[in-house]
N, CA and C atoms of all chains as a GROMACS GRO file, in nm:
protein
  636
    1MET      N    1  11.331   8.992  10.823
    1MET     CA    2  11.347   9.128  10.736
    1MET      C    3  11.421   9.206  10.837
    2SER      N    4  11.531   9.264  10.768
    2SER     CA    5  11.610   9.352  10.857
    2SER      C    6  11.564   9.484  10.873
    3TYR      N    7  11.633   9.586  10.963
    3TYR     CA    8  11.556   9.708  10.988
    3TYR      C    9  11.582   9.762  10.842
    4ARG      N   10  11.683   9.757  10.768
    4ARG     CA   11  11.706   9.809  10.631
    4ARG      C   12  11.612   9.790  10.535
    5SER      N   13  11.555   9.662  10.546
    5SER     CA   14  11.432   9.619  10.472
    5SER      C   15  11.305   9.695  10.494
    6ASP      N   16  11.286   9.697  10.655
    6ASP     CA   17  11.160   9.747  10.691
    6ASP      C   18  11.189   9.894  10.659
    7THR      N   19  11.295   9.980  10.644
    7THR     CA   20  11.287  10.122  10.601
    7THR      C   21  11.268  10.134  10.459
    8THR      N   22  11.292  10.046  10.364
    8THR     CA   23  11.295  10.034  10.242
    8THR      C   24  11.148  10.019  10.206
    9LEU      N   25  11.070   9.928  10.305
    9LEU     CA   26  10.935   9.927  10.270
    9LEU      C   27  10.850  10.049  10.317
   10TRP      N   28  10.859  10.097  10.422
   10TRP     CA   29  10.819  10.221  10.447
   10TRP      C   30  10.862  10.332  10.366
   11ILE      N   31  10.954  10.352  10.286
   11ILE     CA   32  10.965  10.451  10.187
   11ILE      C   33  10.897  10.412  10.057
   12LEU      N   34  10.885  10.277  10.035
   12LEU     CA   35  10.805  10.242   9.936
   12LEU      C   36  10.632  10.263   9.964
   13GLN      N   37  10.606  10.232  10.094
   13GLN     CA   38  10.468  10.265  10.114
   13GLN      C   39  10.415  10.417  10.117
   14ARG      N   40  10.517  10.505  10.120
   14ARG     CA   41  10.486  10.665  10.147
   14ARG      C   42  10.509  10.709   9.989
   15ALA      N   43  10.606  10.652   9.931
   15ALA     CA   44  10.610  10.708   9.789
   15ALA      C   45  10.485  10.633   9.724
   16SER      N   46  10.448  10.517   9.712
   16SER     CA   47  10.319  10.477   9.680
   16SER      C   48  10.204  10.561   9.713
   17ALA      N   49  10.200  10.592   9.824
   17ALA     CA   50  10.093  10.682   9.884
   17ALA      C   51  10.092  10.803   9.809
   18ALA      N   52  10.195  10.847   9.792
   18ALA     CA   53  10.177  10.991   9.714
   18ALA      C   54  10.132  10.977   9.571
   19VAL      N   55  10.157  10.875   9.531
   19VAL     CA   56  10.127  10.832   9.383
   19VAL      C   57   9.973  10.825   9.373
   20LEU      N   58   9.897  10.736   9.486
   20LEU     CA   59   9.779  10.715   9.500
   20LEU      C   60   9.714  10.804   9.516
   21ALA      N   61   9.745  10.920   9.597
   21ALA     CA   62   9.681  11.026   9.634
   21ALA      C   63   9.614  11.095   9.504
   22LEU      N   64   9.704  11.112   9.412
   22LEU     CA   65   9.683  11.163   9.278
   22LEU      C   66   9.601  11.077   9.212
   23CYS      N   67   9.608  10.949   9.192
   23CYS     CA   68   9.516  10.867   9.139
   23CYS      C   69   9.407  10.839   9.199
   24VAL      N   70   9.401  10.820   9.320
   24VAL     CA   71   9.251  10.818   9.363
   24VAL      C   72   9.158  10.934   9.353
   25SER      N   73   9.200  11.034   9.406
   25SER     CA   74   9.136  11.170   9.349
   25SER      C   75   9.068  11.157   9.200
   26VAL      N   76   9.152  11.121   9.119
   26VAL     CA   77   9.110  11.147   8.967
   26VAL      C   78   9.004  11.023   8.956
   27HIS      N   79   9.039  10.910   9.032
   27HIS     CA   80   8.954  10.775   9.024
   27HIS      C   81   8.799  10.820   9.073
   28LEU      N   82   8.806  10.888   9.171
   28LEU     CA   83   8.652  10.940   9.259
   28LEU      C   84   8.602  11.022   9.147
   29PHE      N   85   8.657  11.118   9.076
   29PHE     CA   86   8.590  11.200   8.995
   29PHE      C   87   8.536  11.097   8.887
   30THR      N   88   8.614  11.035   8.840
   30THR     CA   89   8.580  10.916   8.710
   30THR      C   90   8.465  10.859   8.749
   31ILE      N   91   8.468  10.787   8.878
   31ILE     CA   92   8.346  10.697   8.914
   31ILE      C   93   8.222  10.806   8.928
   32VAL      N   94   8.223  10.906   8.973
   32VAL     CA   95   8.089  11.002   8.982
   32VAL      C   96   8.040  11.013   8.851
   33TYR      N   97   8.143  11.044   8.764
   33TYR     CA   98   8.131  11.076   8.613
   33TYR      C   99   8.057  10.941   8.543
   34ALA      N  100   8.132  10.831   8.569
   34ALA     CA  101   8.092  10.715   8.481
   34ALA      C  102   7.970  10.671   8.540
   35VAL      N  103   7.908  10.656   8.663
   35VAL     CA  104   7.798  10.588   8.724
   35VAL      C  105   7.669  10.662   8.686
   36ARG      N  106   7.714  10.796   8.636
   36ARG     CA  107   7.561  10.869   8.600
   36ARG      C  108   7.482  10.803   8.494
   37GLY      N  109   7.353  10.762   8.533
   37GLY     CA  110   7.268  10.698   8.416
   37GLY      C  111   7.304  10.560   8.426
   38GLY      N  112   7.370  10.500   8.527
   38GLY     CA  113   7.406  10.325   8.515
   38GLY      C  114   7.523  10.303   8.431
   39LEU      N  115   7.563  10.175   8.466
   39LEU     CA  116   7.684  10.122   8.409
   39LEU      C  117   7.642  10.034   8.323
   40SER      N  118   7.712  10.007   8.203
   40SER     CA  119   7.700   9.893   8.114
   40SER      C  120   7.831   9.866   8.038
   41ALA      N  121   7.851   9.733   8.004
   41ALA     CA  122   7.986   9.681   7.929
   41ALA      C  123   8.027   9.791   7.814
   42ALA      N  124   7.926   9.792   7.752
   42ALA     CA  125   7.935   9.866   7.627
   42ALA      C  126   7.961  10.011   7.642
   43GLU      N  127   7.913  10.084   7.737
   43GLU     CA  128   7.935  10.234   7.775
   43GLU      C  129   8.068  10.224   7.827
   44ILE      N  130   8.138  10.142   7.915
   44ILE     CA  131   8.239  10.145   8.011
   44ILE      C  132   8.333  10.151   7.875
   45LEU      N  133   8.333  10.029   7.773
   45LEU     CA  134   8.417   9.990   7.686
   45LEU      C  135   8.446  10.103   7.581
   46ALA      N  136   8.328  10.175   7.559
   46ALA     CA  137   8.313  10.273   7.430
   46ALA      C  138   8.433  10.411   7.512
   47ARG      N  139   8.448  10.414   7.620
   47ARG     CA  140   8.489  10.519   7.683
   47ARG      C  141   8.651  10.455   7.694
   48THR      N  142   8.687  10.336   7.707
   48THR     CA  143   8.809  10.303   7.766
   48THR      C  144   8.893  10.246   7.633
   49ARG      N  145   8.839  10.166   7.541
   49ARG     CA  146   8.881  10.104   7.421
   49ARG      C  147   8.987  10.197   7.343
   50GLY      N  148   9.129  10.168   7.347
   50GLY     CA  149   9.190  10.212   7.251
   50GLY      C  150   9.267  10.358   7.330
   51ASN      N  151   9.223  10.372   7.444
   51ASN     CA  152   9.250  10.511   7.498
   51ASN      C  153   9.373  10.514   7.576
   52ASN      N  154   9.491  10.531   7.504
   52ASN     CA  155   9.616  10.538   7.560
   52ASN      C  156   9.648  10.601   7.678
   53ALA      N  157   9.620  10.724   7.701
   53ALA     CA  158   9.631  10.793   7.816
   53ALA      C  159   9.577  10.735   7.949
   54TRP      N  160   9.463  10.694   7.944
   54TRP     CA  161   9.402  10.642   8.049
   54TRP      C  162   9.463  10.502   8.098
   55LEU      N  163   9.506  10.432   7.960
   55LEU     CA  164   9.568  10.313   7.988
   55LEU      C  165   9.710  10.334   8.075
   56ALA      N  166   9.786  10.420   8.064
   56ALA     CA  167   9.887  10.437   8.112
   56ALA      C  168   9.857  10.498   8.272
   57PHE      N  169   9.751  10.561   8.271
   57PHE     CA  170   9.721  10.625   8.430
   57PHE      C  171   9.665  10.503   8.467
   58TYR      N  172   9.596  10.429   8.447
   58TYR     CA  173   9.546  10.285   8.538
   58TYR      C  174   9.658  10.179   8.554
   59SER      N  175   9.725  10.173   8.459
   59SER     CA  176   9.856  10.078   8.472
   59SER      C  177   9.936  10.151   8.583
   60LEU      N  178  10.005  10.286   8.582
   60LEU     CA  179  10.031  10.333   8.713
   60LEU      C  180   9.960  10.293   8.836
   61PHE      N  181   9.826  10.344   8.831
   61PHE     CA  182   9.756  10.328   8.951
   61PHE      C  183   9.761  10.188   9.006
   62VAL      N  184   9.746  10.061   8.917
   62VAL     CA  185   9.739   9.941   8.977
   62VAL      C  186   9.884   9.887   9.008
   63LEU      N  187   9.976   9.936   8.954
   63LEU     CA  188  10.104   9.914   9.018
   63LEU      C  189  10.142   9.960   9.148
   64ALA      N  190  10.096  10.084   9.168
   64ALA     CA  191  10.114  10.170   9.281
   64ALA      C  192  10.035  10.090   9.414
   65VAL      N  193   9.927  10.037   9.373
   65VAL     CA  194   9.850   9.982   9.467
   65VAL      C  195   9.878   9.836   9.505
   66ALA      N  196   9.940   9.776   9.390
   66ALA     CA  197  10.017   9.656   9.406
   66ALA      C  198  10.123   9.658   9.520
   67VAL      N  199  10.186   9.769   9.523
   67VAL     CA  200  10.319   9.805   9.625
   67VAL      C  201  10.236   9.829   9.748
   68HIS      N  202  10.131   9.941   9.755
   68HIS     CA  203  10.107   9.978   9.850
   68HIS      C  204  10.023   9.904   9.958
   69ALA      N  205   9.920   9.854   9.886
   69ALA     CA  206   9.818   9.773   9.999
   69ALA      C  207   9.908   9.659  10.065
   70PRO      N  208  10.001   9.556  10.001
   70PRO     CA  209  10.046   9.464  10.061
   70PRO      C  210  10.138   9.486  10.187
   71ILE      N  211  10.202   9.607  10.171
   71ILE     CA  212  10.262   9.634  10.291
   71ILE      C  213  10.211   9.716  10.393
   72GLY      N  214  10.078   9.777  10.346
   72GLY     CA  215   9.990   9.816  10.460
   72GLY      C  216   9.955   9.681  10.549
   73LEU      N  217   9.899   9.585  10.500
   73LEU     CA  218   9.870   9.458  10.535
   73LEU      C  219   9.976   9.385  10.613
   74ARG      N  220  10.088   9.395  10.567
   74ARG     CA  221  10.198   9.337  10.664
   74ARG      C  222  10.223   9.401  10.768
   75ALA      N  223  10.214   9.534  10.770
   75ALA     CA  224  10.221   9.609  10.894
   75ALA      C  225  10.119   9.587  11.017
   76ILE      N  226   9.979   9.538  10.934
   76ILE     CA  227   9.897   9.505  11.030
   76ILE      C  228   9.901   9.397  11.093
   77ALA      N  229   9.943   9.276  11.009
   77ALA     CA  230   9.985   9.160  11.035
   77ALA      C  231  10.068   9.142  11.134
   78ILE      N  232  10.178   9.247  11.142
   78ILE     CA  233  10.269   9.251  11.270
   78ILE      C  234  10.225   9.277  11.386
   79GLU      N  235  10.151   9.408  11.373
   79GLU     CA  236  10.122   9.497  11.500
   79GLU      C  237   9.984   9.397  11.552
   80TRP      N  238   9.885   9.350  11.453
   80TRP     CA  239   9.743   9.300  11.551
   80TRP      C  240   9.766   9.165  11.564
   81LEU      N  241   9.847   9.061  11.479
   81LEU     CA  242   9.840   8.936  11.491
   81LEU      C  243   9.987   8.887  11.526
   82GLY      N  244  10.066   8.993  11.541
   82GLY     CA  245  10.195   8.933  11.576
   82GLY      C  246  10.263   8.825  11.489
   83TRP      N  247  10.222   8.857  11.358
   83TRP     CA  248  10.273   8.749  11.239
   83TRP      C  249  10.421   8.778  11.212
   84ARG      N  250  10.528   8.691  11.239
   84ARG     CA  251  10.641   8.709  11.222
   84ARG      C  252  10.693   8.645  11.118
   85GLY      N  253  10.816   8.661  11.076
   85GLY     CA  254  10.898   8.530  11.005
   85GLY      C  255  10.856   8.524  10.843
   86ARG      N  256  10.924   8.465  10.787
   86ARG     CA  257  10.917   8.460  10.658
   86ARG      C  258  10.788   8.437  10.577
   87SER      N  259  10.697   8.367  10.641
   87SER     CA  260  10.571   8.340  10.598
   87SER      C  261  10.493   8.447  10.551
   88ARG      N  262  10.492   8.545  10.652
   88ARG     CA  263  10.439   8.663  10.660
   88ARG      C  264  10.477   8.745  10.525
   89ASP      N  265  10.621   8.751  10.518
   89ASP     CA  266  10.651   8.819  10.370
   89ASP      C  267  10.638   8.770  10.246
   90VAL      N  268  10.630   8.623  10.253
   90VAL     CA  269  10.584   8.553  10.134
   90VAL      C  270  10.452   8.591  10.117
   91CYS      N  271  10.384   8.574  10.193
   91CYS     CA  272  10.218   8.608  10.174
   91CYS      C  273  10.187   8.725  10.115
   92ALA      N  274  10.268   8.846  10.169
   92ALA     CA  275  10.229   8.971  10.135
   92ALA      C  276  10.326   8.986  10.001
   93PHE      N  277  10.433   8.933   9.961
   93PHE     CA  278  10.463   8.933   9.834
   93PHE      C  279  10.372   8.856   9.734
   94LEU      N  280  10.334   8.740   9.760
   94LEU     CA  281  10.224   8.689   9.682
   94LEU      C  282  10.088   8.754   9.659
   95PHE      N  283  10.038   8.841   9.757
   95PHE     CA  284   9.922   8.928   9.767
   95PHE      C  285   9.965   9.046   9.653
   96ALA      N  286  10.091   9.103   9.668
   96ALA     CA  287  10.125   9.204   9.549
   96ALA      C  288  10.103   9.166   9.417
   97ALA      N  289  10.200   9.027   9.416
   97ALA     CA  290  10.184   8.971   9.286
   97ALA      C  291  10.054   8.950   9.226
   98ALA      N  292   9.947   8.877   9.303
   98ALA     CA  293   9.819   8.856   9.268
   98ALA      C  294   9.753   9.020   9.225
   99LEU      N  295   9.773   9.104   9.299
   99LEU     CA  296   9.706   9.240   9.265
   99LEU      C  297   9.749   9.291   9.139
  100ALA      N  298   9.898   9.289   9.112
  100ALA     CA  299   9.945   9.336   8.990
  100ALA      C  300   9.885   9.258   8.880
  101TRP      N  301   9.896   9.100   8.888
  101TRP     CA  302   9.821   9.018   8.782
  101TRP      C  303   9.697   9.058   8.750
  102MET      N  304   9.607   9.060   8.863
  102MET     CA  305   9.479   9.079   8.813
  102MET      C  306   9.438   9.220   8.773
  103GLY      N  307   9.520   9.311   8.836
  103GLY     CA  308   9.486   9.446   8.795
  103GLY      C  309   9.538   9.490   8.650
  104MET      N  310   9.635   9.414   8.610
  104MET     CA  311   9.696   9.426   8.476
  104MET      C  312   9.570   9.362   8.372
  105ARG      N  313   9.538   9.246   8.414
  105ARG     CA  314   9.448   9.171   8.334
  105ARG      C  315   9.316   9.241   8.317
  106ALA      N  316   9.268   9.305   8.433
  106ALA     CA  317   9.154   9.384   8.418
  106ALA      C  318   9.173   9.501   8.325
  107ILE      N  319   9.299   9.568   8.330
  107ILE     CA  320   9.313   9.697   8.228
  107ILE      C  321   9.316   9.665   8.084
  108LEU      N  322   9.402   9.510   8.055
  108LEU     CA  323   9.406   9.464   7.943
  108LEU      C  324   9.272   9.429   7.881
  109ALA      N  325   9.166   9.378   7.955
  109ALA     CA  326   9.038   9.348   7.917
  109ALA      C  327   8.977   9.493   7.887
  110VAL      N  328   8.967   9.616   7.969
  110VAL     CA  329   8.899   9.720   7.936
  110VAL      C  330   8.933   9.796   7.818
  111PHE      N  331   9.082   9.801   7.816
  111PHE     CA  332   9.158   9.907   7.724
  111PHE      C  333   9.161   9.861   7.586
  112LEU      N  334   9.196   9.732   7.565
  112LEU     CA  335   9.239   9.687   7.465
  112LEU      C  336   9.118   9.585   7.379
  113MET      N  337   9.131  11.187  11.937
  113MET     CA  338   9.053  11.161  11.804
  113MET      C  339   9.180  11.099  11.702
  114SER      N  340   9.285  11.151  11.707
  114SER     CA  341   9.392  11.082  11.636
  114SER      C  342   9.403  10.939  11.644
  115LYS      N  343   9.376  10.881  11.745
  115LYS     CA  344   9.376  10.728  11.748
  115LYS      C  345   9.256  10.668  11.681
  116TYR      N  346   9.153  10.728  11.667
  116TYR     CA  347   9.034  10.697  11.587
  116TYR      C  348   9.051  10.705  11.440
  117TYR      N  349   9.116  10.797  11.405
  117TYR     CA  350   9.155  10.829  11.270
  117TYR      C  351   9.271  10.702  11.212
  118ALA      N  352   9.352  10.692  11.322
  118ALA     CA  353   9.465  10.605  11.273
  118ALA      C  354   9.366  10.439  11.259
  119LEU      N  355   9.295  10.415  11.345
  119LEU     CA  356   9.246  10.279  11.355
  119LEU      C  357   9.129  10.288  11.233
  120PHE      N  358   9.057  10.386  11.220
  120PHE     CA  359   8.986  10.404  11.090
  120PHE      C  360   9.048  10.382  10.938
  121HIS      N  361   9.176  10.428  10.973
  121HIS     CA  362   9.249  10.437  10.827
  121HIS      C  363   9.285  10.279  10.790
  122ARG      N  364   9.336  10.228  10.909
  122ARG     CA  365   9.355  10.070  10.900
  122ARG      C  366   9.240   9.983  10.860
  123LEU      N  367   9.127  10.020  10.927
  123LEU     CA  368   8.992   9.934  10.909
  123LEU      C  369   8.968   9.967  10.737
  124SER      N  370   8.969  10.076  10.690
  124SER     CA  371   8.915  10.133  10.562
  124SER      C  372   9.026  10.055  10.475
  125GLY      N  373   9.120  10.060  10.491
  125GLY     CA  374   9.255  10.018  10.414
  125GLY      C  375   9.232   9.862  10.382
  126ILE      N  376   9.204   9.768  10.525
  126ILE     CA  377   9.172   9.628  10.496
  126ILE      C  378   9.040   9.622  10.395
  127ALA      N  379   8.953   9.694  10.418
  127ALA     CA  380   8.835   9.661  10.322
  127ALA      C  381   8.864   9.698  10.202
  128LEU      N  382   8.946   9.771  10.168
  128LEU     CA  383   8.985   9.796  10.025
  128LEU      C  384   9.086   9.705   9.983
  129ALA      N  385   9.158   9.699  10.054
  129ALA     CA  386   9.221   9.504  10.011
  129ALA      C  387   9.150   9.432   9.966
  130LEU      N  388   9.050   9.389  10.061
  130LEU     CA  389   8.982   9.281  10.022
  130LEU      C  390   8.890   9.313   9.894
  131PHE      N  391   8.832   9.430   9.887
  131PHE     CA  392   8.757   9.466   9.777
  131PHE      C  393   8.833   9.465   9.636
  132LEU      N  394   8.970   9.503   9.643
  132LEU     CA  395   9.074   9.525   9.508
  132LEU      C  396   9.037   9.377   9.409
  133PRO      N  397   9.055   9.264   9.469
  133PRO     CA  398   9.056   9.134   9.378
  133PRO      C  399   8.918   9.127   9.318
  134ALA      N  400   8.808   9.170   9.393
  134ALA     CA  401   8.680   9.148   9.331
  134ALA      C  402   8.646   9.240   9.208
  135HIS      N  403   8.702   9.380   9.241
  135HIS     CA  404   8.718   9.475   9.140
  135HIS      C  405   8.760   9.451   9.030
  136PHE      N  406   8.894   9.398   9.055
  136PHE     CA  407   8.988   9.369   8.929
  136PHE      C  408   8.927   9.235   8.844
  137TRP      N  409   8.847   9.162   8.923
  137TRP     CA  410   8.818   9.009   8.863
  137TRP      C  411   8.684   9.065   8.758
  138ALA      N  412   8.594   9.164   8.837
  138ALA     CA  413   8.481   9.192   8.731
  138ALA      C  414   8.513   9.270   8.626
  139LEU      N  415   8.605   9.358   8.651
  139LEU     CA  416   8.663   9.435   8.501
  139LEU      C  417   8.726   9.336   8.409
  140GLY      N  418   8.777   9.226   8.460
  140GLY     CA  419   8.845   9.156   8.377
  140GLY      C  420   8.752   9.038   8.294
  141GLN      N  421   8.640   9.076   8.312
  141GLN     CA  422   8.520   9.010   8.233
  141GLN      C  423   8.513   9.052   8.106
  142GLY      N  424   8.548   9.180   8.085
  142GLY     CA  425   8.529   9.246   7.953
  142GLY      C  426   8.365   9.257   7.937
  143LEU      N  427   8.339   9.236   7.788
  143LEU     CA  428   8.209   9.230   7.738
  143LEU      C  429   8.119   9.139   7.819
  144GLU      N  430   8.173   9.053   7.896
  144GLU     CA  431   8.083   8.962   7.989
  144GLU      C  432   8.039   9.033   8.122
  145MET      N  433   8.078   9.165   8.137
  145MET     CA  434   8.072   9.226   8.240
  145MET      C  435   7.917   9.259   8.285
  146ASP      N  436   7.848   9.276   8.173
  146ASP     CA  437   7.704   9.285   8.198
  146ASP      C  438   7.603   9.205   8.298
  147ALA      N  439   7.653   9.079   8.305
  147ALA     CA  440   7.575   9.006   8.399
  147ALA      C  441   7.612   9.024   8.532
  148PHE      N  442   7.748   9.080   8.528
  148PHE     CA  443   7.767   9.098   8.696
  148PHE      C  444   7.718   9.261   8.738
  149LEU      N  445   7.720   9.348   8.633
  149LEU     CA  446   7.659   9.456   8.667
  149LEU      C  447   7.496   9.448   8.694
  150ALA      N  448   7.432   9.353   8.621
  150ALA     CA  449   7.307   9.332   8.642
  150ALA      C  450   7.288   9.269   8.797
  151TRP      N  451   7.373   9.200   8.826
  151TRP     CA  452   7.380   9.159   8.981
  151TRP      C  453   7.385   9.290   9.083
  152THR      N  454   7.510   9.373   9.035
  152THR     CA  455   7.517   9.496   9.134
  152THR      C  456   7.405   9.578   9.134
  153GLU      N  457   7.281   9.566   9.074
  153GLU     CA  458   7.162   9.666   9.079
  153GLU      C  459   7.086   9.650   9.187
  154GLN      N  460   7.098   9.537   9.268
  154GLN     CA  461   7.051   9.505   9.414
  154GLN      C  462   7.074   9.606   9.516
  155PRO      N  463   6.977   9.649   9.566
  155PRO     CA  464   6.991   9.756   9.684
  155PRO      C  465   7.093   9.734   9.756
  156LEU      N  466   7.137   9.610   9.796
  156LEU     CA  467   7.250   9.593   9.925
  156LEU      C  468   7.379   9.614   9.858
  157VAL      N  469   7.375   9.546   9.732
  157VAL     CA  470   7.485   9.590   9.663
  157VAL      C  471   7.510   9.710   9.640
  158LYS      N  472   7.447   9.782   9.597
  158LYS     CA  473   7.440   9.942   9.580
  158LYS      C  474   7.501   9.998   9.696
  159ALA      N  475   7.428   9.965   9.823
  159ALA     CA  476   7.485  10.032   9.950
  159ALA      C  477   7.633   9.986   9.969
  160ALA      N  478   7.668   9.883   9.924
  160ALA     CA  479   7.798   9.831   9.954
  160ALA      C  480   7.885   9.916   9.883
  161GLU      N  481   7.837   9.948   9.748
  161GLU     CA  482   7.939  10.000   9.656
  161GLU      C  483   7.962  10.165   9.701
  162TRP      N  484   7.831  10.212   9.763
  162TRP     CA  485   7.847  10.345   9.808
  162TRP      C  486   7.947  10.336   9.920
  163GLY      N  487   7.943  10.237  10.005
  163GLY     CA  488   8.036  10.220  10.133
  163GLY      C  489   8.161  10.229  10.094
  164ILE      N  490   8.188  10.143   9.992
  164ILE     CA  491   8.351  10.127   9.956
  164ILE      C  492   8.418  10.274   9.879
  165VAL      N  493   8.296  10.344   9.807
  165VAL     CA  494   8.358  10.447   9.746
  165VAL      C  495   8.382  10.546   9.876
  166VAL      N  496   8.286  10.566   9.984
  166VAL     CA  497   8.314  10.649  10.093
  166VAL      C  498   8.458  10.605  10.167
  167LEU      N  499   8.470  10.467  10.186
  167LEU     CA  500   8.579  10.423  10.226
  167LEU      C  501   8.722  10.464  10.177
  168LEU      N  502   8.710  10.471  10.037
  168LEU     CA  503   8.822  10.523   9.937
  168LEU      C  504   8.869  10.639   9.980
  169ALA      N  505   8.750  10.728   9.968
  169ALA     CA  506   8.767  10.874  10.008
  169ALA      C  507   8.813  10.894  10.141
  170ALA      N  508   8.778  10.813  10.230
  170ALA     CA  509   8.833  10.842  10.367
  170ALA      C  510   8.986  10.784  10.373
  171HIS      N  511   8.992  10.680  10.316
  171HIS     CA  512   9.142  10.634  10.320
  171HIS      C  513   9.236  10.735  10.266
  172LEU      N  514   9.196  10.790  10.145
  172LEU     CA  515   9.270  10.898  10.097
  172LEU      C  516   9.272  11.020  10.195
  173GLY      N  517   9.172  11.073  10.254
  173GLY     CA  518   9.184  11.174  10.336
  173GLY      C  519   9.280  11.120  10.465
  174GLY      N  520   9.244  11.029  10.528
  174GLY     CA  521   9.335  10.954  10.617
  174GLY      C  522   9.494  10.968  10.590
  175GLY      N  523   9.500  10.910  10.460
  175GLY     CA  524   9.643  10.900  10.413
  175GLY      C  525   9.707  11.030  10.377
  176LEU      N  526   9.652  11.156  10.342
  176LEU     CA  527   9.700  11.261  10.325
  176LEU      C  528   9.754  11.337  10.461
  177ARG      N  529   9.646  11.300  10.556
  177ARG     CA  530   9.694  11.347  10.707
  177ARG      C  531   9.817  11.279  10.762
  178VAL      N  532   9.830  11.137  10.725
  178VAL     CA  533   9.968  11.060  10.751
  178VAL      C  534  10.081  11.115  10.710
  179LEU      N  535  10.064  11.165  10.577
  179LEU     CA  536  10.177  11.206  10.503
  179LEU      C  537  10.225  11.336  10.543
  180ALA      N  538  10.109  11.425  10.563
  180ALA     CA  539  10.160  11.572  10.623
  180ALA      C  540  10.207  11.555  10.765
  181ILE      N  541  10.168  11.495  10.846
  181ILE     CA  542  10.220  11.466  10.988
  181ILE      C  543  10.356  11.421  10.975
  182GLU      N  544  10.392  11.312  10.887
  182GLU     CA  545  10.522  11.257  10.881
  182GLU      C  546  10.627  11.344  10.798
  183PHE      N  547  10.574  11.416  10.705
  183PHE     CA  548  10.654  11.489  10.610
  183PHE      C  549  10.650  11.636  10.632
  184LEU      N  550  10.549  11.692  10.680
  184LEU     CA  551  10.537  11.831  10.708
  184LEU      C  552  10.562  11.856  10.865
  185ASP      N  553  10.587  11.987  10.881
  185ASP     CA  554  10.607  12.007  11.030
  185ASP      C  555  10.462  12.100  11.053
  186TRP      N  556  10.365  12.023  11.039
  186TRP     CA  557  10.236  12.041  11.090
  186TRP      C  558  10.152  12.006  11.202
  187HIS      N  559  10.228  11.952  11.300
  187HIS     CA  560  10.150  11.850  11.410
  187HIS      C  561  10.056  11.935  11.474
  188GLU      N  562  10.068  12.063  11.481
  188GLU     CA  563   9.932  12.140  11.568
  188GLU      C  564   9.830  12.147  11.476
  189TRP      N  565   9.848  12.106  11.333
  189TRP     CA  566   9.737  12.115  11.247
  189TRP      C  567   9.645  11.998  11.233
  190GLN      N  568   9.696  11.898  11.323
  190GLN     CA  569   9.624  11.789  11.314
  190GLN      C  570   9.494  11.803  11.299
  191LYS      N  571   9.427  11.854  11.390
  191LYS     CA  572   9.265  11.888  11.405
  191LYS      C  573   9.227  11.903  11.271
  192SER      N  574   9.271  12.009  11.222
  192SER     CA  575   9.219  12.086  11.096
  192SER      C  576   9.239  11.997  10.974
  193LEU      N  577   9.357  11.920  10.978
  193LEU     CA  578   9.352  11.785  10.888
  193LEU      C  579   9.274  11.686  10.890
  194ALA      N  580   9.223  11.659  11.009
  194ALA     CA  581   9.122  11.547  11.022
  194ALA      C  582   8.982  11.591  10.991
  195ALA      N  583   8.958  11.740  10.991
  195ALA     CA  584   8.856  11.808  10.963
  195ALA      C  585   8.842  11.761  10.792
  196VAL      N  586   8.929  11.819  10.751
  196VAL     CA  587   8.951  11.802  10.589
  196VAL      C  588   8.951  11.632  10.530
  197ALA      N  589   8.992  11.559  10.601
  197ALA     CA  590   8.977  11.412  10.556
  197ALA      C  591   8.808  11.390  10.578
  198ALA      N  592   8.752  11.435  10.688
  198ALA     CA  593   8.630  11.398  10.714
  198ALA      C  594   8.546  11.446  10.611
  199ALA      N  595   8.582  11.594  10.564
  199ALA     CA  596   8.502  11.661  10.457
  199ALA      C  597   8.496  11.602  10.344
  200LEU      N  598   8.635  11.555  10.318
  200LEU     CA  599   8.669  11.486  10.183
  200LEU      C  600   8.570  11.338  10.162
  201MET      N  601   8.568  11.302  10.285
  201MET     CA  602   8.473  11.144  10.282
  201MET      C  603   8.350  11.190  10.256
  202LEU      N  604   8.275  11.297  10.304
  202LEU     CA  605   8.158  11.321  10.320
  202LEU      C  606   8.110  11.375  10.176
  203ALA      N  607   8.201  11.456  10.103
  203ALA     CA  608   8.188  11.513   9.985
  203ALA      C  609   8.171  11.396   9.880
  204ALA      N  610   8.284  11.316   9.891
  204ALA     CA  611   8.276  11.184   9.771
  204ALA      C  612   8.157  11.092   9.805
  205GLY      N  613   8.107  11.083   9.918
  205GLY     CA  614   7.978  10.994   9.957
  205GLY      C  615   7.872  11.055   9.910
  206LEU      N  616   7.858  11.188   9.942
  206LEU     CA  617   7.723  11.273   9.881
  206LEU      C  618   7.723  11.262   9.748
  207ALA      N  619   7.852  11.314   9.660
  207ALA     CA  620   7.852  11.299   9.527
  207ALA      C  621   7.799  11.186   9.442
  208PHE      N  622   7.876  11.068   9.510
  208PHE     CA  623   7.838  10.929   9.474
  208PHE      C  624   7.690  10.891   9.478
  209ALA      N  625   7.615  10.933   9.593
  209ALA     CA  626   7.493  10.904   9.618
  209ALA      C  627   7.398  10.966   9.527
  210LEU      N  628   7.444  11.121   9.487
  210LEU     CA  629   7.370  11.190   9.405
  210LEU      C  630   7.364  11.117   9.262
  211ALA      N  631   7.496  11.071   9.236
  211ALA     CA  632   7.513  11.020   9.079
  211ALA      C  633   7.437  10.897   9.059
  212LEU      N  634   7.408  10.806   9.180
  212LEU     CA  635   7.340  10.724   9.158
  212LEU      C  636   7.234  10.688   9.099
   0.00000   0.00000   0.00000
């Protein structure tokens, strides 16, 4: 990866962090609200099914985290493990793809 | 103090990255989720849930600190920001513990 790509990743990391700051704040309140009295599939689905505003919110959340987490892990792989070269970037990309896929699959299961 | 925050921010980030695939898998079960939710009733799992919520709040606090240091001319405010990060972590942890 060139310096230019590293700069792009740094910007993506910070931009996704700004989105996530909002998403995580909302999500923390949602967690505390949702776990009162325990969780059940029926209760969760009653709240989520057909709720397009939350569908849009959590889609943005998943995409932001799929950008954010792999870039952070990549930086740690470089600094702590000294892992360089193409294999590291391929792994980071695969992790991003897996997060986006699993996250969107979870959203579809809960909202549709 | 600052280097401990940086280290904690990394460790909480790694923990959250490891947790996410499991979280997404569980939600992907849809109506079958109840079997998984029954499993999460165990005290140790509940404690781990509490831990991951606190780590999420801590990573949020630490991330806001990083963004403020990098994008705002607030270097001398680092200590206050660190305090805010700790307060956020504690508040979310306590709120979640009360809600359980």
